[in-house]
N, C-alpha and C positions, 0 to 999 in steps of 0.2 A: 492333260492336253499334250498332244504330240508336239515336240519342239520344232518340227518341220512345217507346221501349219501357221498361217498368218493369223495373228490376233487382230480382232476388230474392236474398236471402241468408238463411241460417239460422244461428241461434246454437246452438252445442252446449252444452247444459246438463247438468250432472252430476245424474243422477237420484239422489235421496236416498231411501234405504229407511228409512222411519220405524221399522219394526220393528227393524232393525239398530241404529239410533241409540238407541232405547229400551233395547235389550239392553246396549249399551256403557255408557250412562249408569247403568243399573241396577247393573252390575258395579262401576263406579267408586265409586258411592255405598256399595255393600256393602263394598268393599275398605277404605274409609275409616271404616267402622263406623257409618254412618248407616242409618236405616230408609229404604230406597229408595222404598217406596210413599208414605210420608208426605212425603218431600222432593219427589218428583215431583208429587204432588197440590198441594203448596204452590206449586210453580213454575207448574203449569198454571192454577191458580185466580188467582194474583196477577200472573204475568208477571215476577216478580222472579227474575233469574238467580242470585242468591246462594243460593237453595235448592239449587242444583246445584254440587257440588264442581268445582274446576278440575283435580282429579286425573285423569290420563290424558286431558286435554283435553276432559273431559265437558261443561263449561259452553259451550265453543266449539262443540262438536258439536251440542248440543241447540238452540243458537241458529240452526242452519242450516235448521230447519223451523218452520213456524208452529204456534202452540199449537192452533189449530183443526184442523190436519192431524193432530196427535197424538191429539186427542179422536176424530176421525173414524176413525183406524186402530184405536184401542182399542175403539170401539163396534162397528166392523165385525168385529173379532176376537171380541168377546163374542157377538155375534149368530150368527156362524158356528159357534162352538164350543158355545154353550149353548142356542140357540133353534132350531137347524135339526136 
């Protein structure tokens, strides 16, 4: 390869399915006897991960996505299912 050429590389990133993550976190909260909606709203509003149980690795899983991505996915789903 000529040293004057730009080298390209790509980073393989794990695509995170927000919907799948929300489902897993929801189920973990439910299994532990929490109100999943209240807990998830608390997490989204505050950013405090202690709203999410560590049961079934739920806290670690939800931290893999940004809160604004969660809100975006929820809003898109609401619009798609309720307004169209």
